[in-house]
NUVO-993647 format. One line per 3 residues: for each residue x, y, z of N, C-alpha, C, CB. Coordinates in Angstrom, 1 decimal, decimal comma. Glycine has a CB too. Layout:
X Y Z X Y Z X Y Z X Y Z; ...
! end
This chain:
0,8 -1,2 0,0 0,0 0,0 0,0 0,8 1,2 0,0 -0,9 0,0 1,2; 1,8 1,3 0,9 2,6 2,4 1,0 4,0 1,9 1,3 2,2 3,4 2,0; 5,0 2,5 0,8 6,3 2,1 1,3 7,0 3,4 1,8 7,2 1,5 0,2
7,4 3,4 3,1 8,2 4,5 3,7 9,6 4,1 3,8 7,6 4,9 5,1; 10,5 5,1 3,6 11,9 4,8 3,6 12,4 4,3 4,9 12,7 6,1 3,2; 11,9 4,9 6,0 12,4 4,5 7,3 11,8 3,1 7,7 11,9 5,5 8,4
10,6 2,8 7,3 10,0 1,5 7,7 10,6 0,4 6,8 8,5 1,5 7,6; 11,0 0,7 5,6 11,6 -0,3 4,8 12,9 -0,7 5,4 11,8 0,2 3,4; 13,7 0,3 5,9 15,0 0,0 6,4 14,9 -0,7 7,8 15,8 1,2 6,5
13,9 -0,2 8,6 13,8 -0,7 10,0 13,1 -2,0 10,1 13,2 0,4 10,9; 12,1 -2,2 9,2 11,2 -3,3 9,3 11,3 -4,3 8,1 9,8 -2,9 9,5; 11,8 -3,8 7,0 11,8 -4,6 5,8 10,4 -4,8 5,3 12,5 -5,9 6,0
9,5 -3,8 5,4 8,1 -4,0 5,0 7,7 -2,8 4,1 7,2 -4,1 6,2; 6,6 -3,1 3,5 6,1 -2,0 2,6 4,6 -1,7 3,0 6,1 -2,5 1,1; 4,3 -0,5 3,1 2,9 -0,1 3,3 2,4 0,2 2,0 2,9 1,2 4,3
1,4 -0,6 1,5 0,8 -0,4 0,2 -0,7 -0,3 0,3 1,2 -1,6 -0,7; -1,2 0,6 -0,5 -2,6 0,8 -0,5 -3,2 0,8 -1,9 -2,9 2,1 0,2; -4,2 0,1 -2,1 -4,9 0,1 -3,3 -6,3 0,7 -3,1 -5,0 -1,3 -3,9
-6,7 1,3 -4,2 -8,0 1,9 -4,1 -8,7 1,8 -5,4 -7,9 3,4 -3,6; -10,0 2,1 -5,4 -10,7 1,9 -6,6 -11,5 3,2 -6,9 -11,6 0,8 -6,6; -11,6 3,5 -8,2 -12,4 4,7 -8,6 -13,5 4,2 -9,5 -11,5 5,7 -9,3
-14,5 5,0 -9,7 -15,6 4,6 -10,6 -15,0 4,6 -12,0 -16,7 5,7 -10,5; -15,9 4,1 -12,9 -15,4 3,8 -14,3 -14,9 5,1 -14,9 -16,5 3,2 -15,1; -15,5 6,3 -14,5 -15,1 7,5 -15,1 -14,4 8,3 -14,0 -16,3 8,4 -15,6
-13,1 8,4 -14,1 -12,2 9,0 -13,1 -12,2 10,5 -13,3 -10,8 8,5 -13,1; -12,5 11,3 -12,3 -12,5 12,7 -12,4 -11,1 13,2 -12,7 -13,0 13,4 -11,2; -10,8 14,0 -13,7 -9,5 14,5 -14,0 -8,8 15,0 -12,8 -9,5 15,5 -15,1
-7,5 14,9 -12,8 -6,7 15,3 -11,6 -6,9 16,8 -11,3 -5,2 15,1 -11,9; -7,1 17,7 -12,3 -7,2 19,1 -12,0 -8,5 19,4 -11,2 -7,1 19,9 -13,2; -9,5 18,5 -11,2 -10,7 18,7 -10,5 -10,8 18,0 -9,2 -11,9 18,3 -11,4
-9,7 17,5 -8,7 -9,8 16,6 -7,5 -10,0 17,4 -6,2 -8,6 15,8 -7,4; -9,5 18,6 -6,1 -9,6 19,3 -4,8 -9,9 20,8 -5,0 -8,3 19,1 -4,0; -10,2 21,4 -3,9 -10,5 22,9 -4,0 -9,3 23,6 -4,5 -10,9 23,4 -2,6
-8,1 23,1 -4,3 -6,9 23,7 -4,8 -6,5 23,2 -6,2 -5,7 23,5 -3,9; -7,4 22,4 -6,8 -7,2 21,8 -8,1 -5,9 21,1 -8,2 -7,2 22,9 -9,2; -5,6 20,3 -7,1 -4,3 19,7 -7,1 -4,4 18,4 -6,2 -3,3 20,6 -6,4
-4,1 17,3 -6,9 -4,1 16,0 -6,1 -2,9 16,0 -5,2 -4,0 14,8 -7,1; -1,8 16,6 -5,5 -0,6 16,5 -4,7 -0,8 16,9 -3,3 0,5 17,3 -5,3; -1,6 18,0 -3,1 -1,8 18,5 -1,8 -2,6 17,5 -1,0 -2,5 19,9 -1,8
-3,6 16,8 -1,6 -4,4 15,8 -0,9 -3,5 14,6 -0,5 -5,5 15,3 -1,9; -2,5 14,2 -1,3 -1,7 13,1 -1,0 -0,9 13,5 0,3 -0,7 12,8 -2,1; -0,4 14,7 0,4 0,3 15,1 1,6 -0,7 15,1 2,8 0,8 16,5 1,5
-1,9 15,5 2,7 -2,9 15,5 3,8 -3,2 14,1 4,2 -4,2 16,3 3,4; -3,3 13,2 3,2 -3,5 11,8 3,5 -2,4 11,3 4,5 -3,6 10,9 2,3; -1,2 11,5 4,2 -0,1 11,1 5,0 -0,1 11,7 6,4 1,3 11,4 4,4
-0,4 13,0 6,4 -0,5 13,7 7,7 -1,6 13,1 8,6 -0,8 15,2 7,5; -2,7 12,7 8,0 -3,8 12,1 8,7 -3,4 10,7 9,2 -5,0 11,9 7,8; -2,8 9,9 8,4 -2,3 8,5 8,9 -1,4 8,6 10,0 -1,7 7,8 7,7
-0,4 9,5 9,9 0,6 9,6 11,0 0,1 10,1 12,3 1,8 10,4 10,5; -1,0 10,9 12,2 -1,5 11,6 13,4 -2,3 10,6 14,3 -2,4 12,7 13,0; -2,7 9,5 13,8 -3,6 8,6 14,5 -2,8 7,6 15,4 -4,5 7,7 13,5
-3,3 7,4 16,6 -2,7 6,5 17,5 -2,8 5,1 17,0 -3,3 6,6 18,9; -1,9 4,2 17,5 -1,8 2,8 17,0 -2,7 1,8 17,6 -0,4 2,4 17,1; -2,9 1,9 18,9 -3,7 0,9 19,7 -4,5 1,6 20,8 -2,8 -0,2 20,2
-5,6 1,0 21,2 -6,4 1,5 22,3 -6,0 0,8 23,6 -7,9 1,4 22,1; -6,6 1,2 24,7 -6,3 0,6 26,0 -6,5 -0,9 26,0 -7,1 1,3 27,1; -7,3 -1,4 25,2 -7,5 -2,9 25,2 -6,6 -3,6 24,3 -8,9 -3,1 24,8
-5,7 -2,9 23,6 -4,8 -3,5 22,7 -5,3 -3,7 21,3 -4,4 -4,8 23,2; -6,4 -3,1 20,9 -6,9 -3,2 19,5 -6,2 -2,2 18,7 -8,4 -2,9 19,5; -5,8 -2,6 17,5 -5,2 -1,7 16,5 -6,1 -0,7 16,0 -4,6 -2,5 15,3
-5,8 0,6 16,2 -6,7 1,7 15,9 -6,3 2,6 14,8 -6,9 2,5 17,1; -5,0 2,5 14,4 -4,6 3,3 13,2 -5,2 2,7 12,0 -3,0 3,3 13,1; -5,8 3,5 11,1 -6,4 2,9 9,9 -5,6 1,9 9,1 -6,9 4,0 9,0
-4,3 2,1 9,1 -3,4 1,2 8,4 -3,3 -0,2 9,1 -2,0 1,8 8,2; -3,5 -0,2 10,4 -3,3 -1,4 11,2 -4,7 -2,1 11,4 -2,7 -1,1 12,5; -5,8 -1,3 11,3 -7,1 -1,8 11,6 -7,5 -2,9 10,5 -8,1 -0,7 11,6
-7,8 -4,1 11,0 -8,1 -5,2 10,1 -9,6 -5,3 9,7 -7,7 -6,5 10,7; -10,5 -4,6 10,5 -11,9 -4,8 10,2 -12,6 -3,6 9,6 -12,6 -5,1 11,5; -12,0 -2,4 9,7 -12,6 -1,2 9,2 -13,3 -0,4 10,3 -13,6 -1,5 8,2
-13,2 -0,9 11,6 -13,9 -0,3 12,7 -13,3 1,1 13,0 -13,7 -1,1 13,9; -12,1 1,4 12,6 -11,4 2,7 12,9 -11,1 3,5 11,7 -10,1 2,4 13,7; -11,8 3,2 10,6 -11,6 3,9 9,3 -11,9 5,4 9,4 -12,4 3,3 8,2
-12,8 5,8 10,3 -13,3 7,1 10,4 -12,5 8,0 11,4 -14,7 7,2 10,8; -11,5 7,4 12,1 -10,8 8,2 13,1 -10,1 9,4 12,4 -9,7 7,4 13,8; -10,3 10,6 13,0 -9,7 11,8 12,4 -10,5 12,4 11,2 -8,3 11,5 12,1
-11,5 11,7 10,8 -12,3 12,2 9,6 -13,8 11,8 9,8 -11,7 11,6 8,3; -14,3 11,9 11,0 -15,7 11,5 11,3 -16,7 12,3 10,4 -16,0 11,8 12,7; -16,4 13,5 10,1 -17,3 14,3 9,2 -16,6 14,7 7,9 -17,7 15,6 10,0
-15,7 13,9 7,5 -14,9 14,2 6,3 -13,6 14,8 6,6 -15,8 15,1 5,4; -12,8 15,0 5,5 -11,5 15,6 5,7 -11,1 16,2 4,4 -10,4 14,4 6,0; -9,9 16,9 4,4 -9,5 17,6 3,2 -10,2 19,0 3,1 -9,7 16,8 2,0
-9,9 19,7 1,9 -10,6 21,0 1,7 -12,1 20,9 1,9 -10,2 21,5 0,3; -12,6 21,7 2,8 -14,1 21,8 3,0 -14,6 20,5 3,6 -14,7 22,0 1,7; -13,8 19,6 4,1 -14,2 18,3 4,6 -15,1 17,5 3,6 -15,1 18,5 5,9
-14,7 17,7 2,3 -15,4 17,1 1,2 -15,0 15,6 0,8 -15,4 17,9 0,0; -13,9 15,2 1,5 -13,3 13,9 1,2 -13,4 12,9 2,3 -11,9 14,1 0,7; -13,2 11,6 1,9 -13,1 10,5 2,9 -11,9 9,7 2,4 -14,4 9,7 3,0
-10,9 9,5 3,3 -9,7 8,8 3,0 -9,8 7,3 3,3 -8,5 9,4 3,7; -9,3 6,4 2,4 -9,2 5,0 2,7 -7,8 4,6 2,7 -10,0 4,2 1,6; -7,5 3,5 3,3 -6,1 3,0 3,3 -6,1 1,5 2,9 -5,6 3,1 4,8
-4,9 1,0 2,7 -4,6 -0,4 2,5 -4,1 -1,1 3,7 -3,7 -0,6 1,3; -3,1 -1,9 3,6 -2,6 -2,7 4,7 -1,0 -2,7 4,5 -3,2 -4,1 4,7; -0,4 -3,4 5,5 1,0 -3,7 5,4 1,4 -4,9 4,6 1,6 -3,8 6,8
0,4 -5,4 3,9 0,6 -6,6 3,1 -0,3 -7,7 3,5 2,0 -7,1 3,1; -0,6 -8,7 2,6 -1,5 -9,8 2,9 -3,0 -9,4 2,6 -1,4 -10,1 4,4; -3,9 -10,2 3,2 -5,3 -10,1 2,9 -6,0 -9,3 4,0 -6,0 -11,5 2,8
-7,1 -8,6 3,7 -7,9 -7,9 4,6 -9,3 -7,7 4,1 -7,2 -6,5 5,0; -10,3 -7,7 4,9 -11,6 -7,4 4,6 -12,2 -6,4 5,6 -12,6 -8,7 4,5; -12,6 -5,3 5,1 -13,1 -4,2 6,0 -14,5 -3,8 5,7 -12,1 -3,0 5,9
-15,2 -3,5 6,7 -16,6 -3,0 6,6 -16,6 -1,5 7,1 -17,6 -3,9 7,3; -17,0 -0,6 6,3 -16,9 0,8 6,6 -18,2 1,6 6,2 -15,6 1,5 6,0; -18,6 2,5 7,1 -19,7 3,4 6,8 -19,1 4,7 6,4 -20,7 3,5 7,9
-19,4 5,2 5,2 -18,9 6,4 4,7 -19,9 7,5 4,8 -18,4 6,3 3,2; -19,6 8,7 5,3 -20,6 9,8 5,4 -21,1 10,1 4,0 -20,0 11,0 6,0; -22,4 10,5 3,9 -23,0 10,9 2,6 -22,3 12,1 2,0 -24,5 11,1 2,8
-22,1 12,1 0,7 -21,7 13,3 0,0 -20,2 13,5 0,0 -22,3 14,5 0,6; -19,4 12,5 0,5 -18,0 12,6 0,6 -17,3 11,9 -0,6 -17,4 12,1 1,9; -16,4 12,5 -1,3 -15,6 11,8 -2,3 -14,6 10,9 -1,7 -14,9 12,9 -3,3
-14,3 9,8 -2,3 -13,3 8,9 -1,8 -11,9 9,2 -2,4 -13,7 7,4 -2,1; -10,9 9,2 -1,6 -9,6 9,5 -2,1 -8,6 8,6 -1,4 -9,2 11,0 -1,9; -7,8 7,9 -2,2 -6,8 6,9 -1,6 -5,8 6,5 -2,6 -7,6 5,7 -1,1
-4,7 6,0 -2,1 -3,6 5,5 -2,9 -3,8 4,1 -3,4 -2,3 5,7 -2,2; -3,3 3,8 -4,6 -3,2 2,5 -5,1 -1,9 1,8 -4,6 -3,3 2,4 -6,6; -0,9 2,5 -4,7 0,4 2,1 -4,3 1,3 3,3 -4,1 1,2 1,1 -5,3
1,8 3,6 -2,9 2,4 4,9 -2,6 3,6 4,8 -1,7 1,4 5,9 -2,1; 4,3 5,9 -1,6 5,6 5,9 -0,8 5,7 7,3 -0,2 6,8 5,6 -1,7; 6,1 7,3 1,0 6,5 8,6 1,7 7,9 8,4 2,2 5,5 8,9 2,9
8,7 9,5 2,0 10,1 9,4 2,4 10,5 10,7 3,2 11,0 9,2 1,2; 11,2 10,5 4,3 11,8 11,6 5,1 13,1 11,1 5,7 10,8 12,1 6,1; 13,6 11,9 6,6 14,9 11,6 7,2 14,8 10,9 8,6 15,7 12,9 7,4
13,6 10,5 9,0 13,4 9,8 10,3 13,6 8,3 10,1 12,0 10,1 10,9; 14,8 8,0 9,7 15,2 6,6 9,5 16,1 6,2 10,6 15,9 6,4 8,1; 16,4 4,9 10,7 17,3 4,4 11,7 18,5 3,8 11,1 16,5 3,3 12,6
19,7 4,5 11,3 19,9 5,8 11,9 19,3 6,9 11,0 21,3 6,0 12,2; 19,0 8,1 11,6 18,5 9,2 10,8 19,5 9,7 9,8 18,1 10,4 11,7; 18,9 10,1 8,6 19,7 10,7 7,5 19,5 12,2 7,5 19,3 10,0 6,2
20,1 12,8 6,6 20,0 14,3 6,4 19,9 14,6 4,9 21,2 15,0 7,1; 19,1 13,9 4,2 19,0 14,1 2,8 18,2 15,4 2,5 18,3 12,9 2,1; 18,6 16,0 1,4 17,8 17,1 0,9 16,6 16,6 0,1 18,7 18,0 0,0
15,7 17,6 -0,2 14,5 17,2 -0,9 14,7 16,5 -2,2 13,6 18,5 -1,1; 15,6 16,9 -3,0 15,8 16,1 -4,3 16,1 14,7 -4,1 16,9 16,8 -5,1; 17,0 14,4 -3,1 17,3 13,0 -2,8 16,1 12,2 -2,2 18,4 12,9 -1,8
15,3 12,9 -1,4 14,1 12,2 -0,8 13,1 11,9 -2,0 13,4 13,1 0,2; 13,0 12,8 -2,9 12,1 12,6 -4,0 12,5 11,4 -4,9 11,9 13,9 -4,9; 13,8 11,3 -5,1 14,4 10,2 -5,9 14,1 8,9 -5,2 15,9 10,5 -6,1
14,3 8,8 -3,9 14,0 7,6 -3,2 12,6 7,2 -3,3 14,4 7,7 -1,7; 11,7 8,2 -3,1 10,2 7,9 -3,2 9,9 7,4 -4,6 9,4 9,1 -2,9; 10,4 8,0 -5,6 10,2 7,6 -7,0 10,6 6,2 -7,3 10,9 8,6 -8,0
11,8 5,9 -6,8 12,3 4,5 -7,0 11,4 3,5 -6,4 13,8 4,4 -6,5; 10,9 3,7 -5,2 10,0 2,8 -4,6 8,7 2,6 -5,5 9,6 3,3 -3,2; 8,2 3,7 -6,0 7,0 3,5 -6,8 7,3 2,9 -8,2 6,3 4,9 -7,0
8,4 3,2 -8,7 8,8 2,6 -10,0 8,9 1,0 -9,9 10,1 3,1 -10,5; 9,0 0,5 -8,6 9,1 -0,9 -8,4 7,8 -1,7 -8,5 9,7 -1,2 -7,1; 6,6 -1,0 -8,6 5,3 -1,6 -8,7 5,2 -2,5 -9,9 4,2 -0,6 -8,7
4,7 -3,7 -9,8 4,5 -4,6 -10,9 3,1 -5,0 -11,1 5,3 -5,9 -10,6; 2,2 -4,7 -10,2 0,8 -5,0 -10,3 -0,1 -4,0 -9,6 0,5 -6,4 -9,9; -1,1 -3,5 -10,3 -2,0 -2,5 -9,7 -3,4 -2,8 -10,3 -1,6 -1,0 -10,0
-4,2 -3,5 -9,6 -5,6 -3,8 -10,1 -6,6 -3,4 -9,0 -5,7 -5,3 -10,4; -7,7 -2,9 -9,5 -8,8 -2,5 -8,6 -10,1 -2,4 -9,3 -8,5 -1,2 -7,9; -11,2 -2,7 -8,6 -12,5 -2,6 -9,1 -13,4 -1,9 -8,0 -13,1 -3,9 -9,5
-14,4 -1,2 -8,5 -15,4 -0,6 -7,6 -16,8 -1,0 -8,2 -15,2 1,0 -7,6; -17,5 -1,7 -7,4 -18,8 -2,3 -7,9 -18,6 -3,0 -9,2 -19,8 -1,2 -8,0; -17,5 -3,7 -9,3 -17,2 -4,6 -10,5 -16,7 -3,8 -11,7 -18,5 -5,2 -10,9
-16,5 -2,5 -11,6 -15,9 -1,7 -12,7 -14,4 -1,5 -12,5 -16,7 -0,4 -12,8; -13,7 -1,6 -13,5 -12,2 -1,4 -13,5 -11,9 0,0 -13,1 -11,6 -1,8 -14,8; -10,9 0,2 -12,2 -10,5 1,5 -11,8 -9,5 2,1 -12,7 -10,0 1,4 -10,3
-9,6 3,4 -12,9 -8,6 4,2 -13,6 -7,8 4,9 -12,5 -9,2 5,2 -14,6; -6,5 4,8 -12,7 -5,6 5,4 -11,7 -4,7 6,4 -12,3 -4,8 4,3 -10,9; -4,0 7,2 -11,4 -3,1 8,2 -11,9 -1,9 8,3 -10,9 -3,7 9,6 -12,2
-0,8 8,7 -11,4 0,4 8,9 -10,5 0,5 10,4 -10,1 1,7 8,5 -11,2; 0,8 10,6 -8,8 0,9 11,9 -8,3 2,0 12,1 -7,3 -0,5 12,4 -7,7; 2,7 13,2 -7,3 3,7 13,5 -6,3 3,2 14,6 -5,4 5,1 13,8 -7,0
3,6 14,6 -4,2 3,2 15,6 -3,3 4,2 16,8 -3,3 3,1 15,1 -1,8; 3,7 18,0 -2,8 4,7 19,0 -2,4 5,5 18,6 -1,2 4,0 20,4 -2,2; 6,5 19,3 -0,9 7,2 19,0 0,4 6,3 19,4 1,6 8,6 19,8 0,5
6,2 18,5 2,6 5,3 18,7 3,7 6,0 18,2 5,0 4,0 18,0 3,4; 5,3 18,5 6,1 5,7 17,9 7,4 4,5 17,2 8,0 6,2 19,1 8,3; 4,7 16,4 9,0 3,6 15,7 9,7 4,0 15,6 11,1 3,4 14,3 9,1
3,0 15,3 12,0 3,1 15,2 13,4 2,6 13,9 13,9 2,4 16,4 14,1; 3,3 13,2 14,8 2,9 12,0 15,3 2,5 12,2 16,8 4,0 10,9 15,3; 1,6 11,3 17,3 1,2 11,5 18,7 2,4 11,4 19,7 0,2 10,4 19,1
2,2 12,1 20,8 3,3 12,1 21,9 3,6 10,6 22,3 2,9 13,0 23,0; 2,5 9,8 22,4 2,6 8,4 22,8 1,8 7,6 21,9 2,2 8,3 24,3; 2,2 6,3 21,8 1,4 5,3 21,0 1,3 5,7 19,5 0,0 5,3 21,6
2,4 6,1 19,0 2,4 6,4 17,5 2,6 5,1 16,8 3,5 7,4 17,2; 2,4 5,2 15,5 2,7 4,0 14,6 4,1 3,6 14,7 2,2 4,3 13,2; 5,0 4,6 14,9 6,4 4,2 15,0 6,7 3,4 16,3 7,3 5,5 15,0
6,1 3,9 17,4 6,2 3,2 18,7 5,7 1,7 18,6 5,6 3,9 19,8; 4,6 1,6 17,8 4,0 0,3 17,6 5,0 -0,7 17,0 2,8 0,4 16,7; 5,9 -0,2 16,1 6,9 -1,1 15,5 8,2 -1,0 16,2 7,0 -0,7 14,1
8,2 -0,4 17,4 9,5 -0,4 18,2 10,5 0,6 17,8 10,1 -1,8 18,2; 10,1 1,6 17,0 11,0 2,6 16,5 11,0 3,8 17,5 10,7 3,1 15,1; 12,1 4,0 18,2 12,1 5,1 19,2 13,3 6,0 18,9 12,3 4,5 20,5
13,2 7,2 19,5 14,3 8,2 19,3 13,6 9,5 19,0 15,3 7,7 18,3; 14,4 10,6 19,1 13,8 11,9 18,8 13,3 12,1 17,4 14,8 13,0 19,2; 13,9 11,4 16,5 13,5 11,6 15,1 12,1 11,0 14,8 14,5 10,9 14,1
11,6 10,1 15,7 10,3 9,5 15,5 9,2 10,2 16,4 10,4 8,1 15,8; 9,6 11,4 16,9 8,7 12,1 17,8 8,3 13,5 17,3 9,3 12,2 19,2; 7,1 14,0 17,7 6,8 15,3 17,4 6,6 15,6 15,9 7,8 16,3 17,9
7,1 16,6 15,4 7,0 17,1 14,0 8,1 16,6 13,2 6,8 18,6 13,9; 7,8 15,9 12,0 8,9 15,4 11,1 8,8 16,2 9,8 8,6 13,9 10,8; 10,0 16,7 9,4 10,1 17,5 8,2 11,5 17,5 7,7 9,6 19,0 8,4
11,8 17,6 6,4 10,8 17,6 5,3 10,4 16,2 5,0 11,3 18,3 4,1; 9,2 16,1 4,3 8,7 14,8 3,9 8,2 15,0 2,4 7,6 14,2 4,8; 8,3 13,9 1,6 7,8 13,9 0,3 7,1 12,6 0,0 8,9 14,2 -0,8
6,2 12,6 -1,0 5,4 11,4 -1,3 5,3 11,2 -2,8 4,1 11,3 -0,6; 5,2 10,0 -3,2 5,0 9,6 -4,6 4,0 8,4 -4,6 6,3 9,3 -5,4; 3,3 8,3 -5,7 2,4 7,1 -5,7 1,3 7,1 -6,8 1,8 6,9 -4,4
0,6 6,0 -6,8 -0,6 5,9 -7,7 -1,8 6,0 -6,9 -0,6 4,5 -8,5; -2,7 6,9 -7,3 -3,9 7,3 -6,5 -5,2 7,2 -7,3 -3,7 8,7 -5,9; -6,3 7,2 -6,6 -7,6 7,2 -7,3 -8,6 8,2 -6,5 -8,2 5,8 -7,3
-9,5 8,7 -7,3 -10,5 9,6 -6,7 -11,9 9,2 -7,2 -10,2 11,1 -7,2; -12,8 9,0 -6,3 -14,2 8,6 -6,6 -15,1 9,7 -6,2 -14,6 7,3 -6,0; -15,9 10,3 -7,1 -16,9 11,3 -6,7 -17,8 10,7 -5,7 -17,7 11,8 -8,0
-18,5 11,5 -4,9 -19,4 10,9 -3,8 -20,3 9,8 -4,3 -20,2 12,0 -3,3; -20,1 8,6 -3,8 -20,9 7,4 -4,2 -22,4 7,6 -3,8 -20,4 6,1 -3,7; -23,3 7,0 -4,4 -24,7 7,0 -4,1 -24,9 6,3 -2,8 -25,6 6,4 -5,2
-26,0 6,7 -2,0 -26,3 6,0 -0,8 -26,5 4,5 -1,1 -27,6 6,6 -0,1; -26,1 3,7 -0,1 -26,3 2,3 -0,2 -25,0 1,5 -0,1 -27,0 2,0 -1,5; -25,1 0,3 -0,6 -23,9 -0,6 -0,5 -23,0 -0,6 -1,7 -24,4 -2,1 -0,2
-21,7 -0,7 -1,5 -20,8 -0,7 -2,5 -19,6 -1,7 -2,2 -20,2 0,7 -2,8; -19,0 -2,2 -3,2 -17,9 -3,1 -2,9 -16,6 -2,7 -3,7 -18,2 -4,6 -3,3; -15,5 -2,6 -3,0 -14,3 -2,2 -3,5 -13,3 -3,3 -3,3 -13,8 -0,9 -2,9
-12,6 -3,7 -4,4 -11,6 -4,7 -4,3 -10,3 -4,2 -5,0 -12,0 -6,1 -4,9; -9,2 -4,6 -4,4 -7,9 -4,2 -5,0 -6,8 -5,1 -4,6 -7,6 -2,8 -4,6; -5,8 -5,1 -5,4 -4,6 -5,9 -5,1 -3,4 -5,2 -5,8 -4,7 -7,4 -5,6
-2,2 -5,4 -5,2 -1,0 -4,8 -5,8 0,2 -5,7 -5,5 -0,8 -3,4 -5,2; 1,3 -5,4 -6,1 2,5 -6,2 -5,9 3,7 -5,3 -6,4 2,5 -7,6 -6,6; 4,9 -5,7 -5,9 6,1 -5,0 -6,4 7,2 -6,0 -6,7 6,6 -3,9 -5,5
8,3 -5,6 -7,1 9,4 -6,5 -7,6 10,2 -7,1 -6,4 10,3 -5,8 -8,6; 9,8 -6,8 -5,2 10,5 -7,4 -4,0 9,7 -8,6 -3,5 10,8 -6,4 -3,0; 8,6 -8,9 -4,0 7,8 -10,0 -3,5 6,6 -9,6 -2,7 8,6 -11,0 -2,8
6,4 -8,3 -2,4 5,3 -7,8 -1,7 4,0 -7,9 -2,5 5,5 -6,3 -1,3; 2,9 -8,3 -1,8 1,6 -8,3 -2,4 0,5 -8,1 -1,4 1,4 -9,6 -3,2; -0,6 -7,6 -1,8 -1,8 -7,5 -0,9 -3,1 -7,7 -1,7 -1,8 -6,1 -0,2
-4,1 -8,1 -0,9 -5,4 -8,3 -1,5 -6,4 -7,8 -0,5 -5,7 -9,8 -1,8; -7,2 -6,7 -0,8 -8,1 -6,1 0,1 -9,5 -5,9 -0,5 -7,5 -4,7 0,5; -10,5 -6,1 0,4 -11,9 -5,9 0,0 -12,5 -5,0 1,0 -12,7 -7,3 0,0
-13,2 -3,9 0,5 -13,9 -3,0 1,3 -15,4 -3,2 1,1 -13,5 -1,5 1,1; -16,2 -3,4 2,1 -17,7 -3,4 2,0 -18,1 -2,0 2,5 -18,3 -4,6 2,8; -18,5 -1,1 1,6 -18,8 0,2 2,0 -20,3 0,5 2,0 -18,2 1,2 1,0
-20,7 1,2 3,1 -22,1 1,6 3,2 -22,1 3,1 3,2 -22,8 1,0 4,5; -22,7 3,8 2,2 -22,8 5,2 2,2 -24,2 5,6 2,8 -22,7 5,8 0,7; -24,1 6,4 3,8 -25,3 6,8 4,5 -26,2 7,7 3,7 -25,0 7,5 5,8
-27,5 7,8 4,0 -28,4 8,7 3,3 -28,1 10,2 3,6 -29,9 8,4 3,7; -28,6 11,1 2,8 -28,3 12,5 3,1 -29,0 12,9 4,3 -28,8 13,3 1,9; -28,5 13,9 5,0 -29,1 14,4 6,3 -30,4 15,1 6,0 -28,1 15,4 7,0
! end
């Protein structure tokens, strides 16, 4: 779903996300209030990193770790992005997952098919400039070998997008880094600069009712995932 430079080096894993769009994909220039998919990709990463990893009972609560979809709305209960007009979805760290999610009415779906975020919070930390970070992110995305997705049985059209340089903030405790045993000042507070690259999809607000989204991806290192979303879009208020 996603591949981060630091998690690849520290964990040897890829975060990859597949998503599906309706048969007619809205052109990139119409994706956001700023007419820019890149800004949305940065906001997606900021949202993911901001969520805590587990609750007091030990249940995985970060959307990337959540296996059922129960925590898909954390941080976006009433939508997210410009004007709260979007609803973000995620993939997994690899393998199979089936999630059941209720999506607020009138929200466009935005999510990556296969993406990468790179910064200097690696173990040990680096001090790369933005051009080097962008090159690392690009190389990770260039490694994709399979990108397939359907939404209600219709093949998804996808596009590649790079983010502007951005920063993100992790929780003081119980961050996704702490979940994986990554500790140190570079994994705390605000992290900058960060860049992202990847394949993404945008779905205009789906009609009320039931929808099914399926996707799978792979890269040339042997990573693969298979994810199914059972989506319920609520009626208008």
